[in-house]
N, C-alpha and C positions, 0 to 999 in steps of 0.2 A: 307356775311353770314347774315348782319342786314337785308337784304330784304325780308329774310324768316320770320321775326316776325314784328308784328304790335301791338299798343296799342290798347285797347277799349274805345272808347271815353265815355262811360258811367260807367264802373266798374273799369276802368284805368287797368286791367289786361294785361300782355303781353301774346299775343295768335300767335300760329303758324299760318300763312297767310293760309296755305292749309286747315286748319281746318274750316276756316271762309268761303272759297270758298266752301267747301263741304257741308255746311251748308247753302247753298243760300245767303251768304253775312249777315248771322246773328250770333252774337256773341253767342256761345256755353255755355258761362258762365253766362249771364245775359238776353239773349234775346234781345239786342240792335241790331237794324236793320241799317246796314251801307248802306249809300246812292247808287243807282244804276244808271247807264247811261240808257238813252232811250233805246238803242240798247239791252242792257242786259235784260230790262225789256221785250221787245217785245219778245226776244228769249226764256225768261221764261215762257211766256203766251200762245205763239202760239204752235199749234201741232207740235211735233219734232223741235221746233225753226224755223221752215219755214215760211216765209211771203214775200209778195212783197211789197216794199216801193213805196209811192205814192207822187205825188206832189213835185218831187225833184228839178223841174226847176226853183223854184221861190225865188229870191233873196231880201234881204233887201237893201233899198236904203237911204242914207243921205239926205233926203228931206230939211231938216232945217238946214244943214250944222252945226251941233251941235258940240260944243267943250267946254271941261272943262278942266282937265288936260292933255287931249288927245282927238284928233279928233275921233268922233263917226264912221267914215268911217275906220280910223285905228283899232279902237276896234272890229269892225265886222270882218275885214280881220283877225286879230289875234287870235279870237275865232273860226272862220271858220277852222283856220289850226290848232288849238289845238284839236278840236273835231272832225274834218273832217265831220262837217255837215254844211248844208247852213244856218240852223236856228235853234232856241230853242225848236222845236218840229219835230218829225219825224210821219209822217202817214204811215199806214202800212194796208194790208189786208190779211187776212189768216183764218185758221181754228182753232177754240177753241173748243175741245171736239167734233170735227166734224162739229161745226156750224160755218158757214162763218160770218165774222165780220170785222169792220173797227175799229182800234185802232189809236188813236193819243197819243203819248207819250213825255212828256217835258223833256228836257235835262238841268239840273241845270248847268253843267258846262259851258254852253253857256249864258254869261253875266247873270248868276244868274236865268235862265230859264225865263226870263222876257219877256212879252207878248207886241210885237211890232206888225206893221202893218201886216206883212208876218206871224206871228204866228197866229194871228187873221184869216187872210185869209186861212191859211192851215187848221186851225181847222174846220173854216166854210166849206170849200171845202169837207173835210172828212164827215161832217154832211150831205151836200147836195148830196154827192154821195150815201150815204146811204139811202137817201130818194128815189133816182132813183132806186138804185138796191135792195131795201127793205130788208137792212141789219141792225142789231143792231149796236150801237155805244159804244164804251169805252174810256174813255180820263182818262189817268194817269197823274195827276197834280204834278208838283214839281217846284214850282216857288216863286221868290220874289215880283211878282205882275206886273204891267204895267211897261213898258219902259220909263223912264224919257227922255232919249235922243230923243224921236219921239214925246213928249209934248201931244197934245190934239189928235193926230193921234192914239197914243195907247190906250187912254181912249175910243176913238170909237169903238173899238174891242169888249169892254164889251156888247154893244147893239148890235153889228153885230153878234158875237156868240150865244147871249142870242134868239136873233131873230130866227137864224137857229135852235137852238133846239125847239124853239116853233112850227116850222114847223114839225120838227120830231114828235113832241108829237101828232101833228094833223093827222100825218100818222100812229099813235099808233105804232110806232118802239120803242124799247127799247133804254135807255140811261144809262149805269152804270159809276159812276163817281169814280174813285180811287183815294184817297188823300193821297198823301207821305210827307215826311218831306223835305223841308217846303211847304205850300201851303198858300200863303199870298196875301194880296193886292187885285188888280184887278183881278185876277183869281178867288180867293176866293168870290169876288163880282160879279162873272159872271158864266160860266159854270161849275166850280168845285163844286157848290152846288146846281146846277140844276138838278141832276141825279134823274131818277125813282128810284134809288138805290145808296145811298152815302155811300162808306165804305172807311175806312182808315186804315192804317198800325199802329202798336203799337206806342205809344209816339210821334206821328207826330205832329209838330208844324203846327196848322191851325188857321188862323184868318185874319182880315183885317188889321188893325193897330198894331203895336208892344205894348207889355205890358207896356213899360215906357211911350208911349205917352197916352195909355188909362188911366194910373194912374195919369198923369197930368192934363187929361183933367176932369175926374170926382173927382179928389182930394181924392181917397181912395185907399187902398191896397188892390190889387186882389188875390183871393183866390189860394192856392197851386194848382200847375197843370193847370192853367188856360190856354187856349189855346191847351192843349194837347188833343190828340184823344179821349182818355178815358173819359175827362172831359166833352167834346163835347157830347161823346155819353150817358152819364149820364143825361144831360140836353137837350137831344132831338134834336141836331144838326146833330147827324149820325145815320144811320140806324145799322151800325155795325162796328166793329174793328175786322180785321181779320190778323193773323200772316202771314208773307210771305210763309211758306211753306205750309200753307193751302189755299192760295190765288187762285190758278189756280183751284183747285177742287170747290172752293165756287163760283167762278164766271161761272164754267161750269153749276153747279146746278142752279144758278141765272137765266142763258140764258135759260136753257131749261124750267124753270118755267115760265118766262116772255114771251117766244114764244110758250108756250103750246106744248113742243115736248118730253114728257115723253113717 
């Protein structure tokens, strides 16, 4: 019986799980947005939840033979088994409001959605495919940043993905960036903030370094709500904050506007 109930991370109310599921994983009491998997995101976004997964045959490799408390190769195997994904991002093609689009959705459950070489490669392939097929690109970010187990190789993905988006811009094809909780580190420092339209879910944590690191660096206390999506919107870092229940309709309208398909 305990599996029928859960506690909201924000208001701490005990909630019937089915009520949350029926409300698109949003707390009916306080509007707190629970984290979604990459596949759940894709299912909610595409028409009738139908899409084709792309670039599935790319697997991460432990090039540096990294080991801390556990071997990186072992961590990869465990996360692949846990999430049933090859990496922390899923590429897909399908229709959104009847408009063909390519979407990359990040999976936080896979090593914190960290961006390693394969994540960078898959995001880049999604963008390059869009350039060839003349399609808009959407990236749903949910990440702790670059993957430390791959060292400088992961940091190179910031430039790689940003360069691909520059080519997309030259082709005059739209890129909509959707930032969810959390979007931090190297992902924020690259493609997550490079959209023609940067939108976020309510109360999403968005930033580069953590608040504690910033406070220790600048020797000042940060404002209340610093790095939350509403704060960033107020200070010009985002174009809009959109609730999950309105997100799909908002994106359809944005795509029609950007593609001049009214």
